[in-house]
C-alpha positions in Angstrom: -23.8 -24.4 -78.1 -25.1 -27.8 -76.9 -28.9 -27.8 -76.9 -29.8 -29.8 -73.7 -33.5 -29.5 -74.7 -32.8 -31.7 -77.8 -30.2 -34.1 -76.3 -32.6 -37.0 -75.7 -34.2 -36.6 -79.1 -30.8 -36.8 -80.6 -30.0 -40.1 -79.0 -33.5 -41.4 -79.7 -32.7 -40.9 -83.4 -29.0 -42.0 -83.6 -28.8 -44.5 -80.7 -32.4 -45.7 -80.8 -31.8 -49.3 -79.7 -29.2 -48.5 -77.0 -30.2 -48.9 -73.4 -31.1 -45.5 -71.9 -32.7 -46.2 -68.5 -33.1 -49.1 -66.1 -35.3 -48.6 -63.1 -36.8 -51.6 -61.2 -38.4 -53.9 -63.8 -38.5 -51.2 -66.5 -35.8 -51.1 -69.2 -36.1 -48.5 -71.9 -34.1 -47.9 -75.0 -33.3 -44.3 -76.1 -36.2 -44.5 -78.6 -38.6 -45.5 -75.9 -37.2 -43.0 -73.4 -37.2 -40.3 -76.0 -40.9 -40.9 -76.6 -41.7 -40.6 -72.9 -39.8 -37.4 -72.7 -41.7 -36.0 -75.7 -45.1 -37.0 -74.3 -44.2 -35.4 -70.9 -43.1 -32.2 -72.7 -46.3 -32.1 -74.8 -48.3 -32.5 -71.6 -46.5 -29.6 -70.0 -47.1 -27.4 -73.0 -50.8 -28.4 -73.0 -51.0 -27.1 -69.5 -49.7 -23.7 -70.6 -46.2 -24.3 -69.3 -43.6 -22.5 -71.4 -40.5 -20.3 -71.4 -39.6 -18.8 -68.1 -42.0 -20.9 -66.0 -41.0 -23.2 -63.1 -42.0 -26.8 -62.8 -41.6 -28.4 -59.3 -41.2 -32.1 -58.8 -41.8 -34.0 -55.5 -40.7 -37.5 -56.5 -38.7 -40.4 -55.4 -36.3 -42.1 -57.8 -38.3 -43.1 -60.8 -38.4 -43.0 -64.6 -40.9 -40.2 -64.3 -38.4 -38.1 -62.3 -35.8 -38.8 -65.0 -38.0 -37.9 -68.0 -39.0 -34.6 -66.3 -35.4 -33.6 -66.0 -35.4 -33.5 -69.8 -39.0 -32.6 -70.6 -39.1 -29.4 -68.5 -36.2 -27.7 -70.3 -37.6 -28.9 -73.6 -40.5 -26.5 -73.2 -38.2 -23.7 -72.0 -39.2 -24.0 -68.4 -36.9 -24.5 -65.3 -37.0 -27.6 -63.2 -37.3 -27.3 -59.4 -36.6 -30.8 -57.9 -37.8 -31.0 -54.3 -37.2 -33.7 -51.7 -40.0 -36.1 -50.7 -38.5 -35.8 -47.2 -39.9 -32.2 -46.9 -42.4 -31.5 -44.2 -45.6 -29.7 -45.3 -44.6 -26.3 -44.1 -41.2 -26.7 -45.8 -42.7 -27.8 -49.0 -45.2 -24.9 -49.1 -42.4 -22.5 -48.4 -40.3 -23.7 -51.3 -43.2 -23.8 -53.7 -43.9 -20.2 -52.8 -40.3 -19.2 -53.1 -39.7 -20.9 -56.5 -42.9 -19.5 -58.1 -43.7 -23.0 -59.4 -46.5 -23.1 -61.9 -46.9 -26.8 -61.8 -46.1 -29.6 -59.3 -45.6 -33.3 -60.2 -45.7 -35.7 -57.3 -46.7 -39.2 -56.3 -49.5 -40.9 -54.2 -47.2 -41.5 -51.3 -47.1 -37.7 -50.8 -50.8 -37.4 -50.5 -50.7 -36.6 -46.8 -48.3 -33.8 -47.3 -50.2 -32.4 -50.3 -53.5 -32.5 -48.4 -51.9 -30.7 -45.5 -51.1 -27.7 -47.8 -54.0 -28.0 -50.2 -55.3 -24.5 -49.3 -51.9 -23.1 -50.1 -51.6 -25.1 -53.3 -55.0 -24.2 -54.8 -54.4 -20.5 -55.6 -50.8 -21.1 -56.7 -51.1 -24.2 -58.8 -54.7 -24.3 -60.0 -55.4 -27.6 -61.8 -51.7 -28.3 -62.1 -50.9 -30.7 -59.3 -50.3 -34.1 -61.0 -49.5 -37.5 -59.6 -47.3 -39.9 -61.5 -48.8 -43.1 -60.1 -52.5 -42.5 -60.4 -55.0 -39.7 -59.8 -56.3 -39.2 -56.2 -59.0 -36.8 -55.0 -58.7 -33.6 -57.1 -55.1 -34.1 -58.3 -54.5 -35.0 -61.9 -53.2 -38.3 -63.3 -49.8 -37.5 -64.8 -49.4 -41.0 -66.4 -52.8 -41.0 -68.2 -52.5 -37.4 -69.3 -48.9 -38.0 -70.6 -49.8 -41.2 -72.4 -52.5 -39.4 -74.4 -49.9 -37.0 -75.9 -48.0 -37.4 -79.1 -44.6 -39.2 -79.0 -42.9 -36.4 -81.0 -42.0 -32.9 -79.8 -40.3 -29.8 -81.2 -38.2 -28.4 -78.4 -37.8 -24.8 -77.5 -34.5 -23.4 -78.6 -32.8 -22.4 -75.3 -29.8 -20.1 -75.0 -26.8 -20.5 -72.7 -28.2 -18.1 -70.1 -31.7 -19.6 -69.9 -32.5 -21.2 -66.6 -32.3 -25.0 -66.5 -33.1 -25.6 -62.9 -33.3 -24.2 -59.3 -31.6 -26.5 -56.9 -32.5 -25.9 -53.3 -29.7 -26.5 -50.8 -30.2 -29.3 -48.3 -30.4 -26.8 -45.4 -27.2 -28.1 -43.6 -26.3 -24.4 -42.9 -29.7 -22.9 -42.4 -32.8 -22.2 -44.5 -32.6 -23.6 -48.0 -31.5 -21.3 -50.8 -32.5 -21.7 -54.5 -29.3 -22.1 -56.6 -29.9 -21.1 -60.2 -28.1 -23.2 -62.9 -28.2 -22.1 -66.6 -28.2 -24.3 -69.6 -24.6 -23.4 -70.0 -23.7 -24.6 -66.5 -25.4 -27.9 -67.1 -23.7 -28.3 -70.5 -20.4 -27.8 -68.7 -21.4 -30.6 -66.3 -21.9 -32.8 -69.4 -18.5 -31.9 -71.0 -16.2 -31.5 -68.0 -17.5 -34.5 -66.0 -17.4 -36.8 -69.0 -13.8 -35.9 -69.4 -12.8 -36.0 -65.7 -14.4 -39.4 -65.1 -13.5 -41.0 -68.4 -17.1 -41.6 -69.6 -17.8 -43.2 -73.0 -21.1 -44.0 -74.9 -20.6 -47.6 -73.6 -20.5 -46.5 -69.9 -23.1 -47.9 -67.6 -23.9 -45.6 -64.6 -25.6 -46.6 -61.4 -27.2 -44.0 -59.2 -28.3 -45.3 -55.8 -29.0 -42.1 -53.8 -31.7 -39.5 -54.1 -31.9 -38.1 -57.6 -33.0 -34.6 -56.2 -29.4 -34.2 -54.8 -27.2 -32.0 -57.1 -24.4 -34.6 -56.8 -26.6 -36.9 -58.9 -25.9 -34.6 -61.9 -22.2 -35.3 -61.7 -22.8 -38.7 -63.3 -26.2 -38.1 -64.8 -25.3 -35.3 -67.2 -22.3 -37.0 -68.8 -24.1 -40.3 -69.1 -27.0 -38.8 -71.1 -24.7 -36.5 -73.0 -22.8 -39.4 -74.4 -25.8 -41.8 -74.7 -24.8 -44.2 -72.0 -27.0 -46.4 -69.9 -28.4 -45.0 -66.6 -29.4 -47.5 -63.9 -31.5 -46.0 -61.1 -32.3 -47.7 -57.8 -35.5 -46.7 -56.0 -33.4 -46.1 -52.9 -30.0 -46.9 -51.5 -29.5 -50.3 -50.1 -25.9 -51.7 -49.8 -26.7 -55.2 -50.7 -28.9 -54.2 -53.7 -26.2 -51.8 -54.9 -23.6 -54.5 -54.8 -25.9 -57.0 -56.6 -26.8 -54.4 -59.3 -23.2 -53.5 -60.0 -22.5 -57.1 -60.5 -25.6 -57.9 -62.6 -25.6 -54.8 -64.8 -21.9 -54.6 -65.2 -21.8 -51.1 -63.9 -18.8 -49.0 -64.9 -19.5 -45.6 -63.1 -21.0 -44.9 -59.7 -21.2 -41.8 -57.4 -21.6 -42.4 -53.7 -21.6 -40.3 -50.5 -19.3 -41.5 -47.7 -22.0 -43.0 -45.7 -23.0 -45.2 -48.6 -19.3 -46.2 -49.2 -19.0 -47.2 -45.6 -22.2 -49.2 -45.8 -21.0 -51.1 -48.9 -17.6 -51.9 -47.4 -19.3 -53.1 -44.2 -21.9 -55.3 -46.0 -21.6 -59.1 -45.6 -22.3 -59.2 -49.3 -19.3 -57.1 -50.2 -16.4 -58.8 -52.0 -14.1 -56.8 -54.3 -14.6 -59.2 -57.2 -18.3 -58.4 -57.2 -17.5 -54.8 -58.1 -14.8 -55.7 -60.7 -16.7 -54.1 -63.6 -16.4 -50.6 -62.0 -14.0 -48.2 -63.7 -15.0 -45.1 -61.6 -16.1 -44.7 -58.0 -16.7 -41.1 -57.2 -17.0 -40.0 -53.5 -18.6 -36.6 -52.9 -20.9 -34.7 -50.6 -18.6 -34.9 -47.5 -15.0 -35.8 -46.7 -14.3 -39.6 -46.8 -12.1 -40.6 -43.9 -8.6 -41.8 -44.8 -9.0 -45.4 -43.7 -11.9 -45.9 -46.1 -9.9 -44.3 -49.0 -7.0 -46.6 -48.2 -9.2 -49.7 -48.2 -10.8 -48.7 -51.6 -7.5 -48.0 -53.1 -6.1 -51.4 -51.9 -9.1 -53.6 -52.8 -10.4 -51.8 -55.9 -7.3 -50.1 -57.3 -7.3 -47.5 -60.1 -11.0 -46.6 -59.6 -11.3 -44.1 -56.8 -12.0 -40.4 -57.4 -13.0 -37.8 -54.9 -14.9 -34.6 -55.7 -14.9 -31.6 -53.4 -17.3 -29.0 -54.5 -20.3 -26.8 -54.0 -23.6 -26.8 -55.8 -23.0 -23.0 -56.2 -20.3 -23.8 -58.7 -16.7 -24.8 -57.8 -15.0 -28.2 -57.8 -11.7 -29.9 -57.3 -11.3 -33.6 -58.3 -8.8 -36.2 -57.0 -8.1 -38.3 -60.1 -7.8 -42.0 -59.9 -4.1 -41.7 -61.0 -3.4 -39.5 -58.0 -5.6 -41.4 -55.6 -2.8 -43.1 -53.7 0.0 -40.6 -54.0 -2.3 -37.7 -53.0 -4.8 -39.6 -50.9 -4.8 -37.0 -48.1 -6.0 -34.4 -50.6 -9.3 -33.7 -52.4 -7.4 -33.2 -55.7 -6.9 -30.0 -57.7 -9.1 -27.7 -59.8 -9.9 -29.2 -63.2 -9.4 -27.4 -66.5 -10.9 -23.9 -66.7 -11.2 -23.6 -62.8 -9.1 -21.4 -60.6 -8.7 -21.6 -56.8 -7.3 -19.4 -54.0 -6.8 -19.8 -50.3 -7.5 -16.5 -48.5 -7.0 -15.3 -44.9 -9.4 -13.3 -42.8 -8.0 -10.1 -44.3 -8.9 -11.3 -47.8 -5.2 -11.8 -48.8 -4.0 -14.9 -50.6 -2.1 -17.3 -48.4 0.9 -19.3 -49.4 1.1 -23.1 -49.7 0.7 -24.9 -46.3 -1.4 -22.1 -44.6 -5.0 -22.7 -43.8 -7.6 -20.3 -45.0 -11.0 -20.1 -46.8 -11.3 -21.9 -50.1 -12.3 -19.5 -52.9 -12.8 -20.5 -56.5 -14.3 -19.8 -59.9 -15.0 -21.7 -63.1 -17.6 -22.5 -65.8 -20.2 -24.0 -63.5 -20.7 -21.0 -61.4 -24.3 -20.4 -60.5 -26.3 -17.4 -61.7 -27.1 -16.7 -58.1 -29.6 -17.5 -55.4 -33.1 -17.2 -56.7 -34.6 -13.9 -55.6 -31.8 -13.3 -53.1 -29.3 -10.9 -54.5 -28.2 -10.0 -51.0 -27.0 -13.6 -50.3 -25.6 -13.9 -53.8 -23.4 -10.8 -53.2 -22.1 -12.4 -50.0 -21.2 -15.7 -51.8 -19.8 -14.3 -55.0 -17.4 -11.4 -54.8 -15.7 -10.1 -57.9 -16.6 -13.3 -59.7 -15.1 -15.5 -57.0 -17.2 -18.0 -55.0 -16.4 -17.9 -51.3 -17.0 -21.5 -50.1 -17.1 -21.1 -46.3 -14.8 -24.2 -46.2 -11.3 -24.2 -44.8 -8.3 -25.8 -46.4 -4.7 -25.4 -47.7 -2.8 -26.3 -50.8 0.4 -28.2 -50.8 3.5 -27.4 -52.9 2.0 -29.0 -56.0 -1.3 -27.2 -55.8 -3.5 -30.0 -54.4 -6.2 -29.0 -52.0 -6.3 -30.4 -48.5 -9.7 -29.9 -46.9 -9.7 -29.0 -43.2 -13.3 -28.4 -42.3 -16.3 -26.1 -42.6 -15.5 -22.6 -41.3 -18.6 -22.6 -39.2 -18.0 -26.1 -37.8 -14.6 -25.1 -36.4 -14.5 -25.4 -32.6 -13.0 -22.6 -30.5 -11.8 -24.3 -27.3 -10.0 -22.0 -24.9 -8.8 -19.9 -27.8 -7.5 -22.9 -29.7 -8.9 -23.9 -33.1 -10.2 -27.5 -33.2 -11.1 -28.9 -36.6 -13.7 -31.7 -36.2 -12.2 -33.7 -39.1 -8.9 -34.1 -37.1 -10.7 -35.8 -34.3 -13.0 -37.8 -36.6 -10.0 -39.3 -38.3 -8.8 -40.6 -35.0 -12.1 -41.9 -33.7 -12.9 -43.7 -37.0 -9.9 -46.0 -36.4 -11.6 -47.7 -33.4 -12.8 -51.1 -34.6 -16.2 -50.6 -33.0 -17.0 -47.3 -34.7 -18.7 -47.3 -38.1 -19.3 -43.6 -38.4 -18.4 -40.5 -36.4 -19.4 -36.8 -36.3 -17.6 -34.4 -34.0 -19.1 -31.0 -33.2 -18.7 -28.3 -30.6 -20.9 -27.7 -27.5 -21.0 -25.0 -24.9 -18.4 -25.2 -22.0 -18.5 -22.9 -19.0 -14.7 -22.6 -18.9 -13.4 -23.2 -22.4 -16.3 -21.7 -24.4 -16.6 -24.8 -26.5 -15.6 -28.4 -26.2 -15.7 -31.3 -28.7 -18.4 -34.0 -28.5 -18.3 -37.1 -30.7 -21.5 -38.8 -31.9 -20.9 -42.3 -33.2 -22.7 -45.2 -34.9 -21.3 -48.6 -33.9 -20.5 -51.5 -36.1 -23.1 -54.3 -36.0 -22.7 -56.3 -32.8 -20.1 -54.0 -31.3 -20.3 -53.8 -27.5 -18.1 -50.8 -26.6 -19.5 -48.2 -24.1 -19.5 -44.5 -24.5 -17.0 -44.1 -21.7 -14.6 -46.6 -23.2 -14.7 -44.9 -26.6 -14.2 -41.5 -25.1 -11.1 -42.7 -23.2 -9.7 -44.5 -26.3 -10.1 -41.4 -28.5 -8.6 -39.1 -25.9 -5.5 -41.2 -25.5 -4.8 -40.8 -29.2 -5.7 -37.3 -30.2 -2.9 -34.9 -31.1 -3.5 -32.3 -28.4 -5.3 -31.9 -25.1 -7.8 -29.5 -26.5 -8.8 -32.1 -29.1 -10.1 -34.4 -26.3 -13.8 -35.1 -26.5 -15.9 -34.4 -23.4 -18.5 -36.9 -24.3 -19.2 -39.7 -26.8 -22.9 -40.2 -27.7 -23.8 -43.5 -29.2 -26.6 -43.3 -31.8 -28.6 -45.6 -34.1 -28.2 -43.2 -37.0 -27.4 -39.6 -37.7 -29.9 -37.0 -39.0 -29.2 -36.7 -42.7 -30.2 -34.6 -45.6 -31.7 -36.0 -48.8 -28.2 -36.2 -50.2 -27.1 -38.4 -47.3 -25.0 -35.7 -45.6 -24.8 -35.8 -41.8 -26.6 -32.7 -40.4 -24.3 -31.6 -37.7 -26.5 -28.7 -37.0 -29.2 -31.0 -35.8 -26.8 -32.8 -33.6 -25.4 -29.6 -32.2 -28.4 -27.3 -31.8 -30.0 -29.0 -28.8 -26.9 -28.2 -26.7 -26.8 -24.6 -27.8 -30.5 -24.1 -27.4 -30.4 -25.3 -23.8 -32.5 -28.3 -24.5 -29.7 -30.6 -23.4 -27.1 -30.4 -20.7 -24.0 -28.4 -20.8 -20.7 -30.2 -20.3 
C-alpha cells in the first residue's frame, strides 16, 4: 500500500536535487521541500494535532498550501482546504461542519477572520495561524514552523484513513464535505499518472485555485513520480503562456474558461506552448469549436476529463481526441459506467439517461450526511445527476446537468445544444444558457454572454442570430443578456444557479 504520508520524504532522499516546487520567486528541490513538509508536520504535532483530527486551510496558491497538503496526512490528520472566496458566514459554517481543530490562513483574510473571531475562539483556541506573519492574536505559522526540526517520522496511515474533506463548490446548493481516503488519493496518483502519461521528468503547471479538487488530477501524479510542480499565484492568460514557455511545461490542467482566455490572448501562439505534452480540460464541457482549434493548432496533446469529486471519471485520450471529439471519452481501467432511465433500468446505446458509475476513487461519503450519501451512492453506484448517452463503441457523450434541463412546453431543451450554436458567433467569447419562467411555456431559454474584446454586437442582434440557427423552435432564446463576466466558483465553473435564481425568485422580470 502506497504510504502518502511518506511520499515527499521518499523523494527528499532519493531525488534530493530534483526540482520539486516553483512558486513565484521560490524554487525548491525535493530535499528543501521535504524539510519544509517535515517542519510543518512537527508544528502540527506540537499543537496536539494527530490521528483523526481535521486541519482547515484558508489559503491562496502558495508553497505553504502545498506543504500542508502533505504535512497534514503525515500526522494522521485530514486536510480541509477552504476557498479564500468564502464569505464570513460561509467560512464559519464550514469550520463548524468539518470539526476543524486548527486553521491555517493568511493576512489578506484578516477581515474575514475578525468577523468570525467569536465563533473561532471556542472552536480553535490558540490554533489559528497565519502563513505570512502574525497579526493580532493569531499565531505566526512561518516562525513557528521554522523553529521545528527538519526531520519527521510520519504516522503510518491505512487505506481507509481519511486524507481530506473536499467541500463542493456549491453549484447545486449548500456545500457538502466529500471524504477521500488515503486509498482514493493513492488511486489518483496511479491512475492519473498512467492516463496522462506522466514521468519523473514531467513538469506540471497549475494556474487555477489549488483548493479545487481538479487540481489533484495533476498534483497527485506529479508528486507521486517526483516531477516538478509549478504553481501560479492566480490564473492570468499571459502569465500562463509565458510560464509554459519559460519552464518548458509538459502537463497542464485547465477549466474551459481558462482555455478560452489563453486562445483569445494576444500573446498566444502555438509555438509558445510547444513543450506541452498534455492539456487536460475539466470542470465543465468544452465547446466543440475550442476542441477543434486545440486539436488543429496543438495536435496530440488534448485530453478531456468528465468526472465528479464524489468519485467517477471518463477520460478522452489524446489518441481519440479528433476521432471522438464530440465525446468526453470512456471509463478508464477499473471503472464501470451505466446509463439509466427514470425507472432505473439500463438504456441501450444512443438513448439519453442519467450517468451512473463506480470505480476505485469513490468517496467514503459526505461528511456527517449519511442521508445525502445514500441518495448519491446506491448499491455501490454513484448517481451523477448528469445526462448523457454512450455511442456504439462505449464512449460517453455528455448532454447536460439533469437539473439544468429546460422544460419548454413539454419539450426538453438541453442548454449545451444552444450554447454550441451561440458560441459560433464571432462576437461571443463565452455563453451560458439557462431556463427562466414563462407564463405560457413554463420555461424558456435565456442566453447570458460575454463578448470578445472590442465586439460591438447588441443583445437583440445576437438573439436573432442564435434563433435563426438553432435546431428547433423551442430552442430559441427569449433574451440575450450581455455581461462583463459570469459568477464563478473557486474552480472557475460558471454558477448558472446565480444567473437563474433572480428570475425564479421574482427579483427580475418574467419573459
